[in-house]
C-alpha positions in Angstrom: 135.2 99.0 142.6 137.0 96.3 140.3 134.9 94.5 137.7 135.2 90.7 137.6 135.3 88.6 134.6 131.9 87.6 134.9 130.8 91.4 134.9 132.7 91.9 131.6 130.9 88.9 130.2 127.5 90.3 131.3 128.3 93.7 129.6 129.5 92.1 126.4 126.2 89.9 126.3 124.2 92.9 127.0 125.8 94.8 124.1 125.2 92.0 121.8 121.6 91.9 122.6 121.1 95.5 122.1 122.9 95.3 118.7 120.9 92.3 117.7 117.7 93.7 118.5 118.6 97.0 116.6 119.3 95.0 113.4 116.0 93.2 113.5 113.6 94.6 110.7 110.7 96.7 111.6 107.2 96.0 110.4 107.5 99.1 108.0 110.5 97.4 106.3 108.3 94.4 105.4 105.5 96.5 103.8 105.5 97.2 100.2 106.5 100.7 99.1 104.1 102.9 97.2 104.7 102.5 93.5 106.5 105.3 91.6 103.9 105.6 88.8 101.9 108.7 87.8 98.6 107.4 89.6 100.5 107.0 93.0 102.5 110.0 92.7 99.4 112.1 92.3 98.2 111.0 95.7 99.0 113.3 98.4 96.2 112.6 100.8 95.8 109.3 102.3 92.0 109.2 101.9 92.5 109.3 98.2 94.0 105.9 98.5 90.7 104.2 98.9 89.5 105.3 95.5 91.3 102.3 94.1 91.9 100.1 97.2 88.3 99.5 98.5 86.1 96.4 98.0 84.9 96.4 94.5 87.4 98.9 93.2 90.4 98.3 90.8 92.8 96.9 93.4 90.9 96.1 96.6 93.0 95.5 99.8 93.4 91.9 100.9 91.2 90.6 103.8 94.1 90.5 106.2 94.9 94.2 105.7 94.0 96.5 108.6 91.2 98.9 107.9 93.0 102.1 108.4 93.4 105.5 106.9 97.1 106.2 107.4 98.6 104.5 104.7 101.7 106.7 104.5 102.6 105.5 108.0 103.3 102.0 107.0 103.9 102.3 103.3 107.1 104.4 102.2 106.9 106.7 99.4 
């Protein structure tokens, strides 16, 4: 089987699409990292994040933030 010129263009386009998609930022890349200060380094369990990040606490989460308990999944240490 011999590939035609149109087939090579299709392969080139498909590779370009795959490379382009792989270079897109993931949602995790856009999230802020956990600060490297003493308070945050002491947190080893995600449930402890809500001590400071709940309504009425020192630094409450914004209204648009999802109400989840898996902080380390989105925020890199």
